[in-house]
N, C-alpha and C positions, 0 to 999 in steps of 0.2 A: 550703344549698349542700352537695352530696355531694362528699366528698373521696376521690379514688382515688390510692392510693400505688403507682405503677407500678414504682418502683425503677429498676435499671439496664435500659435498653432502647435499641434503635437509634432514631435520629431519624426516618428516612424512614417506617417503618410507623406510628410514633406520630403523625406529621403527617397521614398518610392516615386514621388512625382518628379524629383530631379533626375533619377535614373531613367524614368520613362521619357522625359524630355530629351535627354542626351542620346538615348537609343533611337529616337524618332527623328532627330534633327538631320538636316542634310547640309551640303556646302553653302547653301544660300540662307540658312536659318540665322537670324541675328543673334548675337550674344545677349545674354540676360544676366541680371544681378538680382537675386532674391534676398530680401531683408526680413528676418523673422525673430521671434522671441518664443521660447519653448517652455512647456511645463517641465517640472523637474525630471531629469533622466540622466543616467550614466550611459555612455556609449563606449563600446570596445572596438577599436580599430582592428585591422587584419592581423596586426602583430600583438594584439591585446592578450594579456595573461590574466587569468582569473584571480591570481593572488594579489594583483594590484588593486582589486576591489576589496578593501579590508572589512568594510561594514556598510553594506548597501542600505540596510534598514528598510524603510518603506519606499525608497526610491527605486524604480525599475531599472534593470540593466539590460541594454539592448545591443546586439551585435551590429557592427557596421562594416561596410566594405571600403571605408576610407583608410588611408594610411595612419600609422601611429598607434598609440596605446589607449589608455582609458582617460576620459575627461568627463566633466559635468556640464550640463546645460540647465538653465533655470530662469525664472522671471528676473528681469533686470539685466540680462545679458543680451547683447546684440549678436545675432548670427548673420553673417554676410556670405552668401553662396554665389560666387561668380560661375556662370555656365559659359565657358570660353572655348572657342575653337583655336587651339594653340597653333595648328598648322597655318591657319589663315593669318595669324600674326607673325609667323616665322620664328617662334620661340620654342624652347624646350622646357621641361618641367622645372629644372633648376632656376631658370630665368623667371618662370611664372611665380614660383615661391618667393623669389627675391622681390618681385613687383608687389605681391600681396603685403609682404613685410614693409616695403617702402611706403605703401599707402598708410599703414598704421603708424609708422614712424613719423610721417608728415603730419598726420592727424594729431598725434601727441605733441609734436613740436609746436603746433598752433595753440595748444593749451599751456605752453611753457614747460612741458615735460620732455626730458631726454630719454628716449627709448634705446634699447640695446638688443643686438642679436647675440646668440650664443651658437658657436660653431657646432654643427651636428644636432642641434635641438631647435627645429623650426618654431617660430613664434616670436613674440616681442616681450621684453623684460624691462623693468625699471629698477633703479637703485633703491632698495627698501629704506635706506637711511636718509637719502636726499634725492628724491625723484626730480627735483627742479634743478639740480646741478647739471651744468653742461659739460662737465669733465667726462672725457671718454674713459672707459674702463681700461686700465693699463696694467702692465706687469704680468708675470706668468700666472696662468690659471691652474690651480690644483686639479688634476684630472679626476680625482676622487670627489671633488666638491666644485663642479663647474658652475653652480648657481650661487656660490657663496656671495652674500650681500645683495642678491637679486630677488625680485618677486615677479611672477608672470602676470601680465595684464591681458595678453591676447594669445590664443592658441590656434594652430593651423592643423588641418587634417583634410587631405584632398584625395580624390579619385580621378584617374585619367583613363578614358576609354576611347580608343581610336582617335587619339590626339585631342579629345574633348573632355573638359573638366566638370566636375561637380563636387558637392560638399564645399568646404572653404575654411572660414575663420570665425572665431568667436572673440568678442571684445567684452570684457567685464565692465559694465557701466555703473550700476548701483544695485547690488544684489546681496543676498545672503550667501556668504562665502563658506559657511560651516560645512556644507556637503563635501567640499574639497578635502576636508579633514578625514573623510571616510575612505579616501582612495590615495594612491600614489599618483598625483597628477602627471599625465603623460608618461607614466611609468617610472617617475623619479621620486623615491621616498623622501619626504621632508621638503619638497619644493613648495615655496611660499606662493600664494596667489594674492592678488590685490585688485581692486576695482577703481574706476575713476573717482567715485565719491570719496573713497579713503585717501585719494591723492589730492583732494580739494577741488576737483572739477565738478561744477554744478550743472552740467548739461543734462537735459532730460534724455530718455531713451530715444525719442523721436528726433531730437536735435543731433544727438550723436550719430544716429542712423543716416540722416541727410548729409552730414559733413563727411562721414567716412565713405558713403556711397559715391559722392562726387570725386573723392580722391581715388577710389578704386576704378571708377569709370575712366578717369583721366589716364590711368595706366594702360588702357587698352584702346586708345583712340588710334585709328588707322589713317 
């Protein structure tokens, strides 16, 4: 997997470039992983509903062809965009999402943090009260409050075209989280968000990018 470090760049041209790469690639095109950091922007996935953007203020809202609802991107957040040929790897979308989450979970574990999955809500979450606890979330989950006690540290939103992926995941490293208060993150009112800095992880953006990139690339070794 070829890793491209884009650094700080605007979201819209990056999304256009990913789509163009995906449409132009053929069976022999190597997979790539793009690492980026964006200026403040809210993006609405294909299922996005305007009412989940409660107060955009001075932050632009952009439509996106990725899956999912609304999310926020801004400085201090790591965007990892795997451009992967699923057919080449012999996997389907569900397995692809599982691998992305597994890379994030492994990254968090290396920092001593236990990450969690929530059924039906792609992404990675931590226990807000004790992110360093290795206790697995147990007991019945209230269907009306599936995120009770959890905060989201990584969000997923992907697009698959002719078995080839783009868009990807965001990991909150050290950022201003207040824009998340202006939306219902991922379409869930009241969903808490957190970043690595608030969890006590002192990695720089570049360090987090390199470590997560290595784990993502390892998920797609043939």
